[in-house]
C-alpha positions in Angstrom: 2.4 21.5 -7.9 -0.8 20.8 -5.9 -1.4 17.2 -5.0 -4.9 17.0 -6.6 -3.6 18.3 -9.9 -0.7 15.9 -9.7 -3.1 12.9 -9.1 -5.3 13.9 -12.1 -2.2 14.1 -14.3 -1.0 10.6 -13.2 -4.5 9.2 -13.9 -4.2 10.4 -17.4 -0.9 8.6 -17.7 -2.6 5.4 -16.4 -5.4 5.5 -19.0 -2.9 6.0 -21.8 -0.7 3.1 -20.5 -3.7 0.8 -20.4 -4.6 1.6 -24.0 -1.0 1.1 -25.1 -0.8 -2.3 -23.3 -3.9 -3.6 -24.9 -2.8 -2.4 -28.4 0.7 -3.9 -28.2 -0.3 -7.3 -26.7 -3.3 -7.9 -28.9 -1.5 -7.1 -32.1 1.7 -8.6 -30.9 0.0 -12.0 -30.3 -2.1 -11.8 -33.5 0.9 -11.1 -35.6 3.3 -13.2 -33.5 5.7 -10.4 -33.2 8.0 -11.1 -30.3 9.4 -7.6 -29.9 5.9 -6.1 -29.8 4.8 -8.7 -27.2 7.9 -7.8 -25.1 7.1 -4.1 -25.5 3.5 -4.8 -24.5 4.5 -6.5 -21.3 6.8 -3.5 -20.7 3.7 -1.3 -21.0 1.9 -3.6 -18.6 4.5 -2.9 -16.0 4.0 0.8 -16.8 0.4 0.5 -15.8 1.4 -1.1 -12.4 4.0 1.5 -11.9 1.6 4.4 -12.6 -0.9 2.9 -10.1 1.9 2.6 -7.5 3.1 6.2 -8.3 -0.5 7.4 -7.8 -0.9 6.0 -4.3 2.6 6.8 -3.2 2.2 10.5 -4.3 -0.9 10.7 -2.2 1.0 9.4 0.9 4.2 11.4 0.2 2.4 14.7 0.0 0.6 14.3 3.3 1.6 16.8 6.0 3.7 15.8 9.0 1.7 14.1 11.8 2.4 12.6 15.2 3.7 9.4 13.8 5.8 11.1 11.1 6.9 14.5 12.4 9.5 14.8 9.5 6.8 14.3 6.9 6.0 11.4 4.6 8.4 12.1 1.7 10.5 8.9 2.3 7.5 6.8 1.3 8.3 8.1 -2.2 11.8 6.7 -1.8 10.3 3.4 -1.0 8.1 3.6 -4.1 11.1 4.5 -6.2 12.9 1.4 -5.0 9.8 -0.7 -5.7 9.7 0.6 -9.2 13.2 -0.5 -9.7 12.5 -3.9 -8.4 9.5 -4.3 -10.7 11.7 -3.3 -13.6 14.3 -5.8 -12.6 11.8 -8.7 -12.2 10.1 -7.8 -15.5 13.5 -7.7 -17.4 14.5 -11.1 -16.0 11.1 -12.7 -17.0 11.3 -11.1 -20.5 14.9 -12.3 -21.1 14.1 -15.9 -20.1 10.9 -15.9 -22.3 12.8 -14.4 -25.4 15.6 -16.9 -25.1 13.1 -19.8 -24.8 11.1 -18.7 -27.8 14.3 -18.2 -29.8 15.4 -21.8 -29.1 11.9 -22.9 -30.3 12.4 -20.8 -33.4 15.9 -22.4 -34.2 14.4 -25.9 -33.7 11.6 -25.1 -36.1 8.9 -25.4 -33.5 7.3 -22.1 -34.4 4.9 -21.5 -37.3 5.8 -18.0 -38.6 3.0 -15.5 -39.2 4.3 -12.4 -40.9 3.0 -9.1 -39.2 0.4 -7.2 -41.2 0.6 -3.5 -42.2 -2.0 -2.8 -39.5 0.4 -4.2 -36.8 3.1 -1.8 -38.1 0.6 1.2 -38.1 -0.5 0.3 -34.5 3.1 0.3 -33.4 3.8 3.7 -34.9 0.7 5.1 -33.1 2.0 3.6 -29.9 5.4 5.3 -30.5 3.6 8.7 -30.8 1.6 8.1 -27.6 4.8 7.3 -25.8 6.5 10.4 -27.1 3.6 12.4 -25.6 3.8 10.6 -22.3 7.6 11.1 -22.0 7.3 14.9 -22.5 4.2 15.0 -20.3 5.9 13.3 -17.3 9.1 15.3 -17.8 7.1 18.6 -17.5 5.3 17.2 -14.4 8.7 16.3 -12.8 10.2 19.7 -13.4 7.1 21.3 -11.7 6.9 19.0 -8.7 10.4 17.4 -8.3 8.8 14.1 -7.3 11.4 11.4 -7.9 8.8 8.8 -8.9 7.7 11.1 -11.7 11.4 11.3 -12.7 11.4 7.4 -12.9 8.2 7.5 -15.0 9.7 10.1 -17.4 12.8 8.0 -17.8 10.7 4.9 -18.3 8.6 6.5 -21.1 11.8 7.8 -22.7 13.1 4.2 -22.8 9.8 3.1 -24.2 10.2 5.5 -27.1 13.5 3.7 -27.9 12.0 0.3 -27.4 8.9 0.9 -29.5 11.2 2.4 -32.2 13.1 -0.9 -32.0 9.8 -2.8 -32.3 9.0 -0.9 -35.5 12.5 -1.8 -37.0 12.0 -5.4 -35.9 8.6 -5.6 -37.6 9.9 -4.1 -40.8 12.8 -6.5 -40.9 10.5 -9.4 -40.0 8.2 -8.5 -43.0 11.3 -8.5 -45.2 12.1 -12.0 -44.1 14.7 -11.4 -41.4 12.8 -13.2 -38.7 15.8 -13.4 -36.3 15.9 -9.6 -35.9 12.5 -9.9 -34.1 14.2 -11.8 -31.3 17.3 -9.6 -31.3 15.4 -6.3 -31.0 13.2 -7.9 -28.3 16.3 -8.9 -26.3 17.7 -5.4 -26.7 14.5 -4.0 -25.2 14.7 -6.4 -22.3 18.3 -5.5 -21.6 17.5 -1.8 -21.6 14.7 -2.4 -19.1 17.3 -4.3 -17.0 19.7 -1.3 -17.2 17.0 1.1 -16.1 16.1 -1.2 -13.2 19.7 -1.1 -11.9 19.9 2.7 -12.2 16.6 3.2 -10.5 17.4 0.9 -7.6 20.8 2.6 -7.0 19.3 6.0 -6.9 16.4 4.9 -4.7 18.9 3.6 -2.1 20.4 7.1 -1.9 17.0 8.4 -0.9 16.6 5.9 1.9 20.0 5.9 3.7 20.5 9.6 4.5 23.2 10.1 1.9 25.0 13.5 1.9 24.5 15.8 -1.1 27.4 16.5 -3.5 30.6 18.1 -2.2 29.8 21.4 -4.0 26.6 21.9 -2.1 28.4 21.2 1.2 31.2 23.7 0.4 28.7 26.4 -0.6 26.8 25.9 2.6 30.0 26.0 4.7 31.2 29.2 3.0 27.8 30.8 3.5 27.7 30.1 7.2 31.2 31.5 7.7 30.2 34.7 5.9 27.5 35.5 8.5 28.4 38.1 11.2 29.4 36.6 14.5 30.3 33.1 13.1 34.0 32.5 13.8 34.1 28.8 12.8 32.1 25.9 11.5 33.0 23.1 13.9 30.8 20.5 12.2 28.4 20.4 9.3 26.2 17.4 8.5 23.7 17.4 5.7 21.5 14.5 4.8 19.2 14.0 1.9 15.5 13.5 2.6 14.4 12.2 -0.8 14.7 15.4 -2.9 15.1 17.8 0.1 17.8 18.3 2.8 18.2 18.4 6.6 21.1 20.3 8.0 22.8 20.0 11.4 25.6 22.5 12.1 27.9 23.4 15.0 29.3 27.0 14.9 31.9 28.7 17.0 31.2 32.2 18.4 32.9 34.5 20.8 33.1 32.8 24.2 32.2 35.9 26.2 28.9 36.6 24.4 25.7 36.5 26.4 23.2 33.7 25.8 20.9 36.1 24.0 23.7 37.3 21.7 24.8 33.8 20.9 21.2 32.8 20.2 20.7 35.7 17.8 23.7 34.5 15.7 22.4 31.0 15.7 19.0 32.2 14.5 20.7 34.1 11.6 22.4 30.9 10.6 19.1 28.9 10.9 17.0 31.4 8.9 19.7 32.2 6.4 20.4 28.6 5.4 16.7 27.8 4.9 16.3 31.0 2.7 19.6 30.7 0.8 19.2 26.9 0.0 15.5 26.2 -1.0 15.9 22.4 -0.7 16.7 22.7 3.0 13.6 21.7 5.1 15.1 22.5 8.4 18.5 23.7 9.8 19.5 22.8 13.4 22.2 25.0 14.9 24.4 24.3 17.9 26.6 27.0 19.4 30.1 26.4 20.8 32.5 28.9 22.4 35.2 29.6 19.8 38.7 28.5 20.7 
């Protein structure tokens, strides 16, 4: 997916998130609905995340240069980690705020204002917008394979659930079960915390040159051994470069081959790996005499 189209798509998401944030916070504070306020601050973090994604996508899609000969993809890994930390910080603040307001509620320090039907309608509209955004970003991720878009898609999917909880909380609040407003708000905050931990863990794998799964390693090893002239795979190292792979392999060939013949076999391995496994950016081949 071309960078310009991707940037326009992200801008659309930013606009929708700003609208959602304003809707939730305004009607949350007017109706004093804690779960809607919590969901509103969740949408506010979505705005910040979308802006972060927008600028990181611009950097990550730049071509390799003198300072970054391997490309700029790892900047996206940094962005993915930053997204997780924002989730974590937001969840912590929300949990503290909800507990504090619940204590005030139990002590009778809160004047209850029951949410209006308009507040409920606005929340349902917000749910429909979030459903659109979740599908929208999932389609974008499938086309581009950018991990930050994956994080956005998962975040919007979580928002569908959290906004659904907000609707349930508002209905129960209107029926007189005020405590469920705080319970549903706390559930939303805990779900944000769970997403934060998952995002941070995955982001770390993008930044520490982690190997792919064993199945990929086995498939690559078997493919190399199947090529004519390759008598052994002496060493195979594969490292993740965000969503792509770099491969370093040492192969064993007949010891009496000429340099030209050995090079031809290595070239077959190099080209074959990059064609057979589309995620591989580059394959470096070292030749050893087979013993």
